[in-house]
C-alpha positions as CSV (number, residue, x, y, z in Angstrom):
1,M,-25.6,-79.1,-60.3
2,N,-21.8,-79.1,-60.5
3,N,-21.7,-76.7,-57.6
4,K,-23.8,-79.0,-55.4
5,I,-21.5,-82.0,-56.2
6,L,-18.4,-79.9,-55.4
7,M,-19.9,-78.8,-52.1
8,V,-20.7,-82.4,-51.1
9,V,-17.1,-83.5,-52.0
10,I,-15.7,-80.6,-49.9
11,V,-17.9,-81.5,-46.9
12,I,-16.9,-85.2,-47.1
13,L,-13.2,-84.2,-47.2
14,I,-13.5,-81.9,-44.2
15,V,-15.4,-84.6,-42.2
16,A,-12.8,-87.3,-43.1
17,G,-9.9,-85.0,-42.3
18,G,-11.4,-84.2,-38.9
19,A,-12.0,-87.8,-38.1
20,L,-8.4,-88.7,-38.9
21,L,-7.1,-85.8,-36.8
22,L,-9.2,-86.8,-33.8
23,G,-8.3,-90.4,-34.2
24,S,-4.6,-89.8,-34.2
25,Q,-4.9,-87.5,-31.1
26,F,-6.9,-90.2,-29.3
27,G,-4.3,-92.9,-30.0
28,K,-1.6,-90.6,-28.7
29,D,-3.4,-90.0,-25.4
30,S,-4.3,-93.6,-24.8
31,K,-0.7,-94.7,-25.3
32,Q,0.5,-92.2,-22.7
33,K,-2.2,-93.2,-20.2
34,Q,-1.1,-96.9,-20.4
35,A,1.9,-96.2,-18.2
36,Q,0.0,-95.8,-14.9
37,P,1.9,-96.7,-11.8
38,S,1.2,-100.0,-10.0
39,S,1.1,-100.3,-6.2
40,Q,4.7,-101.8,-6.4
41,Q,5.9,-98.6,-8.2
42,S,4.2,-96.5,-5.5
43,Q,6.2,-98.3,-2.9
44,N,9.3,-97.7,-4.9
45,Q,8.5,-94.0,-4.9
46,E,8.4,-94.0,-1.1
47,D,11.7,-96.0,-0.9
48,A,13.4,-93.6,-3.3
49,A,12.2,-90.5,-1.4
50,Q,14.0,-92.0,1.6
51,G,17.2,-92.3,-0.4
52,T,17.0,-96.0,-1.0
53,P,18.3,-96.9,-4.5
54,L,16.1,-99.1,-6.6
55,A,16.8,-102.7,-7.3
56,P,17.6,-103.7,-10.9
57,G,14.4,-104.1,-13.1
58,E,12.3,-101.6,-11.2
59,I,10.8,-98.4,-12.8
60,Q,10.8,-95.2,-10.8
61,T,7.7,-93.1,-10.8
62,I,7.6,-89.3,-10.2
63,T,4.2,-87.8,-9.7
64,M,3.5,-84.1,-10.6
65,D,0.5,-82.9,-8.6
66,G,-0.9,-79.7,-7.1
67,S,2.0,-79.6,-4.5
68,G,4.8,-80.2,-7.1
69,L,7.1,-83.1,-7.7
70,N,7.0,-86.3,-5.6
71,P,9.7,-87.3,-5.0
72,K,12.0,-84.3,-5.9
73,S,15.1,-86.4,-6.0
74,I,15.5,-90.1,-7.0
75,T,18.4,-92.5,-7.3
76,I,18.3,-95.2,-10.0
77,P,20.7,-97.7,-11.5
78,V,22.0,-97.3,-15.0
79,G,19.7,-98.6,-17.7
80,K,16.4,-98.0,-15.8
81,R,13.4,-95.9,-16.7
82,V,11.7,-93.0,-14.9
83,I,8.0,-92.3,-15.6
84,W,6.6,-88.8,-14.9
85,I,2.9,-88.9,-14.2
86,N,0.9,-85.7,-14.5
87,K,-1.8,-85.5,-11.8
88,S,-1.6,-81.7,-11.5
89,G,-4.9,-80.7,-13.0
90,T,-3.1,-78.8,-15.8
91,D,-0.4,-79.2,-18.4
92,I,3.2,-79.6,-17.4
93,D,6.4,-79.2,-19.4
94,I,9.5,-81.2,-18.3
95,A,12.8,-79.6,-19.3
96,S,16.5,-79.7,-18.6
97,D,19.3,-77.2,-19.2
98,N,22.1,-79.8,-19.0
99,F,20.6,-83.0,-20.5
100,A,18.8,-82.7,-23.9
101,P,16.9,-86.1,-23.7
102,L,15.3,-84.8,-20.5
103,N,13.5,-82.1,-22.5
104,L,10.3,-84.2,-22.5
105,G,8.0,-81.4,-23.6
106,Q,4.5,-80.5,-22.5
107,F,1.9,-83.2,-21.6
108,P,-1.6,-82.9,-20.3
109,D,-3.1,-83.8,-16.9
110,G,-3.8,-87.6,-16.7
111,S,-1.0,-88.6,-19.0
112,S,2.6,-89.6,-18.5
113,V,6.0,-89.6,-20.2
114,Q,9.1,-91.7,-19.6
115,L,12.8,-91.8,-20.2
116,L,15.5,-94.5,-20.1
117,F,18.7,-93.4,-18.3
118,D,21.7,-95.3,-19.8
119,K,24.6,-93.3,-18.4
120,P,25.6,-92.4,-14.8
121,G,25.3,-88.8,-13.7
122,N,23.1,-86.2,-11.9
123,Y,20.3,-85.0,-14.2
124,E,18.5,-81.8,-13.1
125,Y,15.1,-80.9,-14.6
126,Y,12.2,-78.6,-14.0
127,N,8.6,-77.8,-15.1
128,R,8.9,-74.9,-17.6
129,L,5.3,-73.8,-16.7
130,K,6.1,-73.6,-13.0
131,T,9.9,-73.1,-12.7
132,D,10.0,-73.5,-8.9
133,Q,9.1,-77.2,-9.5
134,R,12.6,-78.8,-9.8
135,G,14.0,-82.3,-9.4
136,T,17.0,-84.4,-9.9
137,V,17.6,-87.9,-11.2
138,V,20.8,-89.5,-9.9
139,V,21.9,-92.4,-12.0
140,K,24.6,-94.8,-10.5
């Protein structure tokens, strides 16, 4: 009798722990997916690819897809955010050898990460999983 009760308690704990683990992972993914680009941000991406700096208040979007980074180099004003959106079909891992906050880590296809740049400079980064995918954020 006591063994049956113990087994039931163990099963309940395992199910509850699994539900908590899946629930916290689901919340993390949905927060990342909320930062999808608007059509205005897509236009900003085209402007930045042509070397046009962004106006204050705009967010720059960088898309990682099967062909790599788009755009590879951007120019933004101090105090603005950059959002990397993963549309590559696989995980990507954004890293920088010269700017620790740009070590954004690995994130799955369909999600995004972002970073606020609050100091001027040239910030180089790359995808650790495909090191030929490299980019630069120029902050003025």
